[in-house]
C-alpha positions as CSV (number, residue, x, y, z in Angstrom):
1,M,-13.2,52.3,-123.4
2,A,-15.8,49.8,-124.5
3,R,-15.4,48.2,-127.9
4,R,-17.9,46.3,-130.1
5,T,-15.4,43.4,-130.4
6,E,-16.4,42.6,-126.8
7,L,-19.7,41.3,-128.2
8,R,-17.8,38.2,-129.3
9,G,-17.1,37.4,-125.6
10,I,-20.7,38.0,-124.8
11,A,-21.7,35.6,-127.6
12,N,-19.4,33.0,-126.1
13,S,-20.8,33.6,-122.6
14,L,-24.4,33.3,-123.7
15,N,-23.7,30.1,-125.7
16,G,-21.7,28.5,-122.9
17,S,-24.5,29.2,-120.4
18,F,-27.1,27.9,-122.9
19,V,-25.5,24.4,-123.3
20,S,-24.5,24.2,-119.7
21,R,-26.2,21.5,-117.5
22,N,-27.0,24.4,-115.2
23,N,-29.5,25.7,-117.9
24,E,-32.5,23.8,-116.6
25,F,-36.2,24.1,-116.5
26,G,-38.2,22.3,-113.9
27,G,-35.1,20.6,-112.6
28,Y,-34.1,19.1,-116.0
29,W,-31.6,20.1,-118.7
30,S,-33.2,22.6,-121.1
31,I,-31.3,21.2,-124.1
32,G,-32.9,17.7,-123.6
33,Q,-36.3,19.3,-123.2
34,L,-35.7,21.3,-126.4
35,K,-34.8,18.1,-128.3
36,L,-38.0,16.5,-127.1
37,F,-39.9,19.6,-128.1
38,V,-38.6,19.7,-131.7
39,A,-38.9,15.9,-132.1
40,E,-42.6,15.9,-131.1
41,R,-43.2,18.6,-133.7
42,G,-41.2,16.9,-136.5
43,L,-38.6,19.7,-136.5
44,T,-34.8,19.5,-136.4
45,S,-33.9,22.9,-134.8
46,V,-35.3,25.6,-132.6
47,G,-34.2,29.2,-132.4
48,F,-34.6,32.2,-130.1
49,S,-34.2,35.9,-130.9
50,F,-33.5,38.3,-128.0
51,P,-34.9,40.4,-126.5
52,M,-38.2,38.5,-126.8
53,H,-40.5,41.4,-126.0
54,K,-42.1,41.1,-129.4
55,H,-42.9,37.4,-129.2
56,N,-45.2,35.7,-126.7
57,T,-45.5,31.9,-126.7
58,S,-47.7,29.7,-124.6
59,V,-44.9,27.1,-124.0
60,D,-43.5,27.5,-120.5
61,L,-40.1,26.2,-121.5
62,M,-39.7,28.8,-124.3
63,N,-40.9,31.6,-122.0
64,H,-38.5,30.6,-119.3
65,I,-35.6,30.5,-121.8
66,A,-36.6,33.9,-123.3
67,R,-36.8,35.6,-119.9
68,R,-33.6,34.1,-118.6
69,Y,-31.5,34.9,-121.6
70,T,-32.9,38.4,-122.2
71,S,-32.0,39.1,-118.6
72,L,-28.5,37.5,-118.9
73,L,-27.8,39.5,-122.1
74,A,-28.7,42.8,-120.2
75,E,-26.5,41.7,-117.3
76,L,-23.5,40.9,-119.5
77,L,-23.8,44.2,-121.4
78,M,-23.9,46.1,-118.1
79,I,-20.9,44.2,-116.8
80,Q,-18.9,45.0,-119.9
81,R,-20.2,48.6,-119.9
82,L,-21.6,48.2,-123.4
83,P,-24.6,50.3,-124.5
84,D,-27.8,48.3,-125.3
85,S,-28.0,50.3,-128.5
86,W,-25.0,48.5,-129.9
87,V,-26.9,45.2,-130.0
88,K,-29.4,45.0,-132.9
89,D,-30.2,41.3,-132.6
90,V,-29.2,38.1,-130.7
91,I,-30.1,34.7,-132.1
92,I,-29.5,31.4,-130.4
93,T,-30.2,28.3,-132.6
94,V,-30.0,24.7,-131.5
95,D,-29.7,22.3,-134.4
96,F,-30.3,18.6,-133.6
97,D,-29.5,17.5,-137.2
98,T,-25.8,17.8,-137.0
99,P,-23.4,15.4,-138.7
100,V,-21.1,13.5,-136.3
101,E,-18.0,14.2,-138.4
102,A,-18.6,17.9,-138.3
103,T,-18.9,17.9,-134.5
104,Q,-15.7,16.1,-133.8
105,L,-17.6,14.4,-130.9
106,H,-16.8,10.8,-131.9
107,D,-14.3,10.4,-129.1
108,I,-16.4,11.9,-126.4
109,P,-18.0,9.2,-124.2
110,T,-21.4,10.9,-123.7
111,V,-24.7,9.4,-124.9
112,G,-27.1,10.9,-127.3
113,E,-27.2,12.4,-130.7
114,P,-25.0,15.4,-131.7
115,F,-26.3,18.9,-131.6
116,K,-24.9,22.3,-132.5
117,C,-25.7,25.5,-130.5
118,L,-25.0,28.7,-132.4
119,C,-25.2,32.1,-130.8
120,Q,-25.0,35.1,-133.1
121,I,-25.0,38.8,-132.1
122,V,-25.5,41.5,-134.8
123,D,-24.4,44.9,-133.8
124,D,-25.8,48.3,-134.8
125,N,-23.2,48.4,-137.7
126,G,-24.4,45.0,-139.1
127,R,-21.3,43.1,-137.9
128,L,-21.8,39.5,-136.8
129,Y,-20.2,38.0,-133.7
130,S,-20.8,34.3,-133.3
131,S,-20.0,31.3,-131.1
132,A,-20.7,27.6,-131.9
133,I,-20.7,24.8,-129.4
134,Y,-21.2,21.1,-130.2
135,G,-22.5,18.5,-127.8
136,R,-24.6,15.4,-127.4
137,C,-28.0,14.9,-125.9
138,Q,-31.0,12.6,-125.7
139,P,-34.6,13.7,-125.7
140,H,-35.9,14.6,-122.2
141,S,-37.2,11.6,-120.3
142,T,-38.2,11.7,-116.6
143,A,-37.7,7.9,-116.5
144,K,-34.1,8.2,-117.5
145,E,-33.0,11.5,-115.9
146,L,-32.4,12.5,-112.3
147,R,-34.2,15.7,-111.4
148,S,-32.0,18.6,-110.0
149,L,-32.9,19.8,-106.5
150,R,-31.4,23.2,-107.2
151,E,-34.7,24.9,-107.9
152,Q,-36.2,23.5,-104.7
153,L,-33.6,24.9,-102.4
154,P,-34.6,28.1,-100.5
């Protein structure tokens, strides 16, 4: 029997996928591209609410992320045999203004500034299920990054 507490696992899965190096657009890591996107606009964070059927943006990166994670949400719900009606809202927020001491990333030998990715699912009863992942990234730069060939394979 399906239970709403399984939404916590779905929040963890969505969040893990979102910060993964496999989350790419145009062969480059989406998190780095989002960092560049917010930096160019003088922002410190970016958020997505799923499903994105009510929002339409002209930014290809945002549309790609919206389509991918709306689809992934539907797939995860189907795998867990959870009704769509149980999910009222899903919000993924990436905050690039995260204090280092809060992230506990000072011992990790990766480059870049810290970020926090928070995935929140609100069920039809108003209960919140969330997952937070911390990491480090630099703004996207084609001069410093190698492009993935994954999207070019048949």
